[in-house]
BAGUDO-736812 format. One record per residue (C-alpha): y, z, x; residue in one letter. Coordinates in steps of 0.1 Angstrom, whole numbers, plus 2048, in hexadecimal, padded with zeros to 3 digits. Last residue first. Layout:
N
ATOM, Y, Z, X, a .
...
! end
This chain:
403
ATOM, 84F, 9EF, 838, g .
ATOM, 842, A0E, 83E, n .
ATOM, 863, A1D, 848, q .
ATOM, 875, A14, 824, v .
ATOM, 859, A23, 812, a .
ATOM, 85A, A41, 820, v .
ATOM, 884, A3D, 825, e .
ATOM, 87B, A3A, 7FB, k .
ATOM, 863, A54, 7F2, p .
ATOM, 842, A4F, 7EF, l .
ATOM, 82C, A4F, 7CC, l .
ATOM, 849, A38, 7BE, s .
ATOM, 861, A32, 7A3, i .
ATOM, 87C, A17, 79F, f .
ATOM, 899, A1B, 789, s .
ATOM, 897, A1B, 763, n .
ATOM, 8AB, A3A, 759, r .
ATOM, 8BD, A3D, 774, d .
ATOM, 8D0, A5B, 76D, d .
ATOM, 8C7, A70, 78F, r .
ATOM, 8CF, A4F, 79C, e .
ATOM, 8B3, A36, 7AE, g .
ATOM, 896, A3B, 7BF, w .
ATOM, 883, A55, 7AD, d .
ATOM, 865, A5F, 7BC, f .
ATOM, 843, A70, 7AB, l .
ATOM, 827, A8E, 7AE, e .
ATOM, 84B, A96, 7BD, d .
ATOM, 84B, AB5, 7A3, i .
ATOM, 86A, AA8, 790, f .
ATOM, 863, A88, 792, i .
ATOM, 83C, A91, 783, w .
ATOM, 851, AA4, 76B, k .
ATOM, 86B, A83, 762, q .
ATOM, 84D, A6D, 75D, i .
ATOM, 83B, A83, 746, h .
ATOM, 85B, A87, 733, q .
ATOM, 864, A61, 731, e .
ATOM, 839, A5C, 727, a .
ATOM, 83D, A6D, 703, s .
ATOM, 861, A5F, 705, s .
ATOM, 84A, A3C, 6FF, i .
ATOM, 82D, A4D, 6EE, s .
ATOM, 80E, A53, 6EA, k .
ATOM, 802, A59, 70C, v .
ATOM, 7E8, A55, 727, i .
ATOM, 7DD, A3A, 710, d .
ATOM, 7D6, A23, 72A, y .
ATOM, 7EF, A05, 71B, k .
ATOM, 80A, A2C, 713, i .
ATOM, 80A, A34, 738, l .
ATOM, 809, A0E, 74D, l .
ATOM, 826, A08, 731, k .
ATOM, 838, A2A, 73B, k .
ATOM, 832, A23, 75C, l .
ATOM, 846, 9FE, 759, e .
ATOM, 85F, A0E, 74A, v .
ATOM, 864, A22, 76B, k .
ATOM, 867, A00, 783, r .
ATOM, 850, 9FF, 79C, v .
ATOM, 84A, A0E, 7BF, a .
ATOM, 826, A00, 7CB, e .
ATOM, 81B, A1B, 7E3, n .
ATOM, 7FA, A18, 7C2, g .
ATOM, 803, A11, 7A4, i .
ATOM, 7EC, A1B, 786, l .
ATOM, 7D3, A2D, 79F, g .
ATOM, 7EC, A35, 7B2, y .
ATOM, 7F9, A4F, 790, l .
ATOM, 7D6, A5C, 786, l .
ATOM, 7CF, A67, 7A9, a .
ATOM, 7EF, A7B, 7A8, r .
ATOM, 7EB, A88, 78B, i .
ATOM, 7CA, A95, 78E, r .
ATOM, 7D2, AA3, 7AF, s .
ATOM, 7CB, A98, 7D5, v .
ATOM, 7A2, A9C, 7E2, r .
ATOM, 7B0, A80, 7FE, s .
ATOM, 7BF, A98, 80D, l .
ATOM, 7A4, AAA, 81A, e .
ATOM, 78C, A88, 825, n .
ATOM, 7AF, A88, 83D, k .
ATOM, 7AD, AAA, 848, i .
ATOM, 783, AAC, 853, e .
ATOM, 78F, A85, 861, t .
ATOM, 7A9, A8C, 877, q .
ATOM, 793, AB5, 87E, w .
ATOM, 774, AA1, 88D, n .
ATOM, 75C, ABA, 889, s .
ATOM, 752, ADA, 89D, g .
ATOM, 749, AF8, 889, i .
ATOM, 767, B0C, 893, d .
ATOM, 77B, AED, 89C, k .
ATOM, 774, AE0, 879, a .
ATOM, 780, B04, 869, w .
ATOM, 79F, B02, 87F, r .
ATOM, 7AA, AE2, 872, y .
ATOM, 7A1, AED, 851, t .
ATOM, 7BA, B07, 853, n .
ATOM, 7D7, AF0, 862, i .
ATOM, 7CB, AD4, 844, a .
ATOM, 7D2, AF7, 82F, k .
ATOM, 7F7, AFF, 83B, w .
ATOM, 805, ADE, 839, q .
ATOM, 7F9, AD3, 819, t .
ATOM, 806, AEE, 810, r .
ATOM, 82A, AE9, 822, l .
ATOM, 829, ACA, 80C, n .
ATOM, 822, AA5, 80D, l .
ATOM, 80C, A9D, 7F4, r .
ATOM, 7F5, A84, 7FF, v .
ATOM, 7EE, A61, 7E7, l .
ATOM, 805, A51, 7F5, g .
ATOM, 7FA, A46, 810, s .
ATOM, 80B, A41, 832, g .
ATOM, 827, A54, 839, k .
ATOM, 80E, A6A, 824, f .
ATOM, 7F6, A65, 841, e .
ATOM, 811, A64, 860, d .
ATOM, 81C, A86, 854, i .
ATOM, 7FB, A93, 84C, i .
ATOM, 7F1, A8D, 872, f .
ATOM, 817, A9C, 881, e .
ATOM, 80E, AB9, 86C, t .
ATOM, 7ED, AC1, 880, v .
ATOM, 7F4, AB5, 8A1, a .
ATOM, 815, AD0, 8A0, q .
ATOM, 7F7, AEC, 89A, e .
ATOM, 7EA, AE2, 8AF, e .
ATOM, 804, AE6, 8CA, v .
ATOM, 80C, B05, 8BE, t .
ATOM, 828, B0D, 8AD, k .
ATOM, 828, AF7, 886, a .
ATOM, 842, B04, 875, i .
ATOM, 863, AF9, 882, a .
ATOM, 84D, AD5, 881, r .
ATOM, 841, ADB, 854, m .
ATOM, 86A, AE3, 851, i .
ATOM, 878, AC6, 861, t .
ATOM, 85D, AB3, 84F, h .
ATOM, 86C, AC0, 82D, m .
ATOM, 88D, ABD, 837, e .
ATOM, 888, A93, 842, k .
ATOM, 872, A8E, 819, t .
ATOM, 88D, AA3, 80E, s .
ATOM, 889, AC2, 7FF, l .
ATOM, 893, ACF, 7DF, a .
ATOM, 89C, AF3, 7CD, f .
ATOM, 8AE, AEC, 7AD, e .
ATOM, 8C2, B0C, 7AC, i .
ATOM, 8D0, B22, 78B, f .
ATOM, 8E3, B40, 78C, d .
ATOM, 8E9, B54, 76F, g .
ATOM, 8F1, B58, 74C, r .
ATOM, 8F4, B31, 745, s .
ATOM, 8CC, B35, 747, v .
ATOM, 8C6, B4A, 72D, l .
ATOM, 8DB, B34, 718, a .
ATOM, 8CF, B15, 720, e .
ATOM, 8AA, B23, 714, f .
ATOM, 8BF, B29, 6F2, d .
ATOM, 8CA, B03, 6F3, d .
ATOM, 8AA, AF1, 700, r .
ATOM, 892, B06, 6E3, f .
ATOM, 875, AEF, 6E8, n .
ATOM, 873, AEF, 70F, n .
ATOM, 85C, AE1, 72B, q .
ATOM, 862, AF5, 74D, v .
ATOM, 85B, AE7, 76D, h .
ATOM, 851, AF8, 791, n .
ATOM, 861, B21, 78C, y .
ATOM, 870, B42, 79C, d .
ATOM, 87F, B4F, 77E, f .
ATOM, 89A, B6F, 790, i .
ATOM, 899, B87, 773, f .
ATOM, 8AD, BB1, 783, k .
ATOM, 8A3, BCA, 76B, c .
ATOM, 8C0, BE8, 75C, k .
ATOM, 8B5, BE3, 73B, c .
ATOM, 8C2, BFD, 71E, l .
ATOM, 8B1, C04, 70C, f .
ATOM, 8A7, BFC, 6E7, r .
ATOM, 888, C05, 6C8, d .
ATOM, 878, C21, 6E4, p .
ATOM, 856, C16, 6EE, l .
ATOM, 839, C29, 6E7, d .
ATOM, 833, C14, 6C7, a .
ATOM, 82B, BF8, 6D9, q .
ATOM, 811, BF7, 6D1, a .
ATOM, 814, BFD, 6AF, k .
ATOM, 829, BDB, 6B0, s .
ATOM, 84D, BDA, 69B, y .
ATOM, 860, BBA, 69C, n .
ATOM, 885, BB9, 6AF, n .
ATOM, 87B, BCC, 6CD, k .
ATOM, 89C, BCA, 6DA, t .
ATOM, 8AA, BC8, 6FF, v .
ATOM, 8CF, BD0, 705, i .
ATOM, 8E3, BC8, 721, r .
ATOM, 903, BE2, 727, a .
ATOM, 916, BCE, 748, e .
ATOM, 920, BB4, 72D, e .
ATOM, 90E, B8D, 73F, s .
ATOM, 8EF, B90, 727, e .
ATOM, 8D0, B92, 741, t .
ATOM, 8BB, BAD, 728, a .
ATOM, 8C9, B97, 708, a .
ATOM, 8BE, B73, 70E, k .
ATOM, 89F, B7E, 71E, l .
ATOM, 896, B8F, 6FC, i .
ATOM, 89B, B71, 6ED, n .
ATOM, 88B, B5B, 705, i .
ATOM, 86D, B6C, 6FC, s .
ATOM, 86A, B69, 6D8, k .
ATOM, 87A, B42, 6D7, l .
ATOM, 859, B3E, 6EF, g .
ATOM, 863, B1E, 70F, v .
ATOM, 86E, B33, 72B, l .
ATOM, 853, B4D, 729, l .
ATOM, 837, B37, 72E, n .
ATOM, 849, B2E, 750, a .
ATOM, 839, B49, 75F, v .
ATOM, 839, B38, 782, d .
ATOM, 845, B55, 792, k .
ATOM, 857, B6E, 77E, f .
ATOM, 86A, B8A, 796, w .
ATOM, 876, BA9, 787, i .
ATOM, 88E, BB6, 797, t .
ATOM, 888, BDD, 78E, k .
ATOM, 8A5, BF0, 77A, g .
ATOM, 889, BF9, 75D, n .
ATOM, 861, BED, 765, n .
ATOM, 855, BFE, 749, e .
ATOM, 86C, BF0, 729, y .
ATOM, 872, BCB, 741, l .
ATOM, 84C, BC9, 73E, l .
ATOM, 84B, BD7, 71D, r .
ATOM, 85D, BBE, 70A, y .
ATOM, 84F, BA6, 71C, l .
ATOM, 826, BB1, 70D, y .
ATOM, 828, BA5, 6EC, a .
ATOM, 83D, B80, 6FC, e .
ATOM, 81D, B7A, 70E, s .
ATOM, 81F, B7A, 736, v .
ATOM, 80D, B63, 745, e .
ATOM, 804, B5D, 771, g .
ATOM, 818, B6D, 784, s .
ATOM, 82B, B89, 786, v .
ATOM, 83E, B96, 7A9, e .
ATOM, 84B, BBD, 7A2, l .
ATOM, 86F, BC8, 7B6, y .
ATOM, 87F, BE0, 7C7, d .
ATOM, 894, BD1, 7E0, e .
ATOM, 88E, BD9, 803, r .
ATOM, 8AC, BBC, 80D, a .
ATOM, 895, BA9, 826, n .
ATOM, 875, BB2, 80A, v .
ATOM, 88B, B9C, 7F3, l .
ATOM, 892, B7E, 809, a .
ATOM, 875, B73, 818, k .
ATOM, 868, B7D, 7F1, r .
ATOM, 87C, B5D, 7E9, i .
ATOM, 875, B4E, 809, n .
ATOM, 850, B4A, 805, f .
ATOM, 852, B41, 7DB, s .
ATOM, 86C, B21, 7E7, k .
ATOM, 858, B13, 804, g .
ATOM, 855, AEB, 7FA, s .
ATOM, 82C, AF3, 7EE, g .
ATOM, 834, AED, 7C7, p .
ATOM, 855, ADD, 7BC, g .
ATOM, 877, AEE, 7B6, g .
ATOM, 886, B08, 793, r .
ATOM, 894, B28, 79F, i .
ATOM, 8AD, B3B, 785, f .
ATOM, 8BB, B58, 78C, t .
ATOM, 8C6, B7A, 77C, l .
ATOM, 8DA, B9B, 784, h .
ATOM, 8F3, B8F, 798, s .
ATOM, 90E, B9E, 7AB, y .
ATOM, 8F6, BC1, 7AE, g .
ATOM, 8F0, BBC, 7D6, k .
ATOM, 8C6, BB4, 7CF, c .
ATOM, 8D2, B98, 7BA, i .
ATOM, 8EC, B86, 7CF, k .
ATOM, 8D7, B85, 7EC, n .
ATOM, 8C1, B78, 7D7, i .
ATOM, 8D4, B56, 7D4, s .
ATOM, 8E2, B58, 7F3, a .
ATOM, 8C0, B59, 7FF, y .
ATOM, 8B3, B34, 7EE, i .
ATOM, 8D1, B21, 7ED, p .
ATOM, 8CF, B26, 815, a .
ATOM, 8AB, B1E, 818, y .
ATOM, 8AC, AFE, 82A, y .
ATOM, 8BF, B16, 846, q .
ATOM, 8A6, B29, 847, d .
ATOM, 88D, B12, 852, i .
ATOM, 8A1, B08, 878, d .
ATOM, 8B0, B2B, 876, q .
ATOM, 890, B40, 87B, n .
ATOM, 890, B60, 869, a .
ATOM, 86E, B79, 86F, e .
ATOM, 867, B88, 84C, y .
ATOM, 871, BAB, 852, s .
ATOM, 85A, BC7, 84D, i .
ATOM, 853, BED, 842, k .
ATOM, 858, BE8, 81F, k .
ATOM, 83F, BC7, 81E, n .
ATOM, 823, BE1, 829, y .
ATOM, 825, BF8, 810, e .
ATOM, 82A, BDC, 7F5, l .
ATOM, 808, BC8, 806, v .
ATOM, 7F7, BEC, 7FF, e .
ATOM, 802, BF0, 7DC, e .
ATOM, 7EF, BC8, 7CE, e .
ATOM, 7D2, BD2, 7C2, a .
ATOM, 7E0, BEF, 7B2, k .
ATOM, 7FC, BDA, 7A2, a .
ATOM, 7E6, BBE, 797, k .
ATOM, 7D2, BD7, 787, e .
ATOM, 7ED, BE5, 773, i .
ATOM, 7F1, BC5, 76B, i .
ATOM, 7D8, BBC, 75D, i .
ATOM, 7D6, BD7, 74E, q .
ATOM, 7F9, BD0, 73E, k .
ATOM, 7EB, BAD, 736, e .
ATOM, 7D0, BBD, 720, e .
ATOM, 7E9, BD5, 712, e .
ATOM, 7FF, BB0, 705, a .
ATOM, 7DA, B9F, 6F8, k .
ATOM, 7CE, BBE, 6E2, m .
ATOM, 7F7, BC2, 6D6, e .
ATOM, 7F9, B9C, 6D1, e .
ATOM, 7D7, BA1, 6B8, v .
ATOM, 7DE, BB8, 6A9, e .
ATOM, 7FA, BAA, 69A, a .
ATOM, 7E9, B8B, 691, k .
ATOM, 7CC, BA0, 681, l .
ATOM, 7D7, BA1, 65C, d .
ATOM, 7BB, BA9, 644, k .
ATOM, 7B7, BCB, 653, p .
ATOM, 796, BD3, 65D, l .
ATOM, 784, BF3, 64E, l .
ATOM, 76C, BD7, 63C, q .
ATOM, 74C, BE6, 64C, l .
ATOM, 744, BC7, 653, v .
ATOM, 766, BBE, 66A, e .
ATOM, 763, BDB, 676, l .
ATOM, 73F, BDF, 68D, k .
ATOM, 746, BB6, 695, e .
ATOM, 76B, BC7, 6A8, r .
ATOM, 750, BE1, 6AF, i .
ATOM, 73E, BC5, 6C4, i .
ATOM, 759, BB6, 6D4, d .
ATOM, 768, BD5, 6DF, k .
ATOM, 746, BDF, 6F2, n .
ATOM, 744, BBC, 707, e .
ATOM, 767, BC8, 70C, g .
ATOM, 763, BE3, 71F, y .
ATOM, 747, BE0, 731, k .
ATOM, 71E, BE3, 723, l .
ATOM, 705, C00, 72D, t .
ATOM, 715, C16, 71C, s .
ATOM, 719, C0E, 6FB, d .
ATOM, 72A, C1C, 6E3, y .
ATOM, 725, C14, 6BA, h .
ATOM, 719, C3B, 6BB, g .
ATOM, 73B, C45, 6D2, r .
ATOM, 74A, C35, 6B7, l .
ATOM, 744, C46, 697, d .
ATOM, 75E, C32, 682, f .
ATOM, 76D, C4F, 66A, k .
ATOM, 78A, C5D, 680, d .
ATOM, 79A, C39, 67F, w .
ATOM, 79F, C36, 662, d .
ATOM, 7C7, C37, 657, n .
ATOM, 7D1, C23, 675, p .
ATOM, 7B4, C0B, 67D, i .
ATOM, 7B9, BF1, 698, m .
ATOM, 7CF, C0B, 6A8, k .
ATOM, 7BB, C26, 6AB, k .
ATOM, 79B, C0D, 6B2, v .
ATOM, 7B0, C04, 6D2, w .
ATOM, 7B6, C23, 6DB, t .
ATOM, 78B, C30, 6DC, q .
ATOM, 784, C11, 6E9, l .
ATOM, 799, C1B, 70A, r .
ATOM, 78F, C40, 705, k .
ATOM, 76E, C30, 706, f .
ATOM, 775, C13, 727, d .
ATOM, 781, C36, 73F, t .
ATOM, 75D, C4E, 733, e .
ATOM, 746, C2A, 740, q .
ATOM, 75E, C23, 75B, q .
ATOM, 756, C49, 762, e .
ATOM, 731, C4A, 761, k .
ATOM, 732, C2C, 778, t .
ATOM, 727, C08, 76D, i .
ATOM, 711, BF6, 77F, t .
ATOM, 6EE, C08, 775, s .
ATOM, 6F9, C08, 753, s .
ATOM, 6F2, BE1, 759, m .
! end
């Protein structure tokens, strides 16, 4: 409705559409009556779809739209990043004025992360990979290290396409770029090659715009990259292993993992009040009793908030937390339905996955099991390279304690 779109927004949208039309039909844009086709009651995206159809009817669009589609996606990603940056400006300004509290009982477990980030901030490294399971506290402690070092960094999460990566690096040259769960950049050959150039071990790191793109016409064909990079992710399944390993070899690599005992210690150190301690012990006991419960810092944080909510509405907090813990991930529910709390050989789980048509082949079953072990949906009771060790939803030490 026009009442929800201000005149200022209408004019901004029109200018964006004008820029888009110029890119789509660079030789004929002035022949197209954009003002006549523009509907001020519609949003930018709706107008763009209508105008695209009109351009197609008039046969003004080029036959090969692949490059144009990539360009438009890159432009949309840029707008999303700009909008996120504006929304986070207050948070960034606040972060500059604070320091995260040191806690020796907790910080000792994150020492490898602090050391790696410290190398980045002091200029002794320009690349680090930190891989670890969800809810382990790795992202919180990466931010803690960056903020305490007063580092000029850009946090990028979600999706970044290969088409937008070159612009992202150029427009943020000199900053530390923290890619948080942007694993798609580590699986595409084009993006890996750009990152390899940007992270070369040589002092002069030249990044080149390999393929011509009209959306990048305002960018230089090459530039000297001065960025530093942090990749923080849970899992990557990569078809370009050699290229990925060549990228990893340019920096530090941390395989961050916590044992069940260490996780218990951290959770207990985080719990300050009597109530938080009671909640923490409750979910630890629930974890020991059932493979359905995921034990990590996110589970603890949600449980503490559920406790507060239950108290506020006068409900039994143990019952509410127990109900919440029973709502598990699809993967964990699937595995619990197959093997329960029992420890089984890997080959037995592979057979079950194929039998119930969850996967189609042995190789696919192996890949799924390795992924689930890495993200702590499964626990491997044997040696790292034991291809047929026992696995379970419970760590071995917890299962032994339970008898």
